[in-house]
N, C-alpha and C positions, 0 to 999 in steps of 0.2 A: 428511417423515413426521411431524415434531414439530408441524406445523401442524394435523394432523387429530386429535391426542390430545385427549381430554376434560380439563377442568381438574381436577386432583386436589384432594382435600379436606384431607389432613393435611400438616404442615409438611415432614416428611422427603421425601415424594414430590415436593412442590413444589420443594424444594432440589435433588433429583436431576434433575428436569426442566430446571431452570434451568442446572445444570452441563452437562447433555447438550446443551442449546441452544447455550451458549457454546463448548463443544468442537466442535460441528458447524460453527459459524460461523468459528471460528479454524483449523480443520483440515478444509478441504473435500476431497472425494475427488479422486484423481489425474486422472481424466478431466475434471473441471470445471476444475482448475488448468491442464491442458494446453489446453483450448479457450479459456480466458481469455487465456492467453499467445499463442495463435495469433490471437485477435481483436485483441489489442493490437498485435502486429506488423503485421497486415493494415491496421489503422487508421493506424498510423504511416507505413507505406509509401504508403497512399493520400494522406495529407496531404502527404507529401514529393513525390509525383508531381505532384499538383495545383499545389503551390507552384513546382516547377521549370517547369511549363508556363506558369504565370502570370508568373513572373520572366522567362522567355525571350521571351514575347510582349508584355510590358508595357513601359511607358516608364520613365524615370529615377525619377519619384516613386514608382511602384509598387515598384521595386527598393529604394529607400530605406525605404519603409514595411515591406517584408518583412525587411530587415536589422534594423530597429528591433524588429519583433515577435520575430524569432528571437533577438535579443540579450536582450530581456526574458525570454523563456522560458529561455534559457541561464542567466541570472542567478538566476532562481527555482529552476531545477534545481540549480545550484551551492549556493545557500543551503540547499535541502532536504538535499543530501548532507552538507554541513558540520554541520547540525543533527542529522541522523541519526547521524553518527559520534560527535559529542560526547555525545548521549544514550546511545549504546551503551557508550561508555567510562564514563560516569557510572553506568549500570546495573551494569556489571561491577564497578566499585569498590564500590558499595553492597552488591552481593551478597557480595563478599569480606569487607567489614566485618561484615555480618550473620552470615555463617558463623563469623567469628572470635568475635563476641559469643556466639553459641550454643555454640561449642566451649568457651569459657571458662565459660559458665554451667552446662554439664552436666558 
């Protein structure tokens, strides 16, 4: 819907349109989230099924290649999880510090 809106002329309307755009992007409707989840699970199952067939019918070098690929993917996933957890802890700490500063200032 926001793609069809005409461009507003005053600053307050532009600001509200930008805020609405970012809200819509960061909080998609529930049906969209569900279909994205289903699509992700289906894609992962398809990749896994194809990998199993290739590993079972392939030779030794194909199996070694797939072990290396899945190992690299697992390491990247592990790194992402560690980074996300540390960023989440840092964000919680900064939020607590900012709340304390505002509490002391007011």
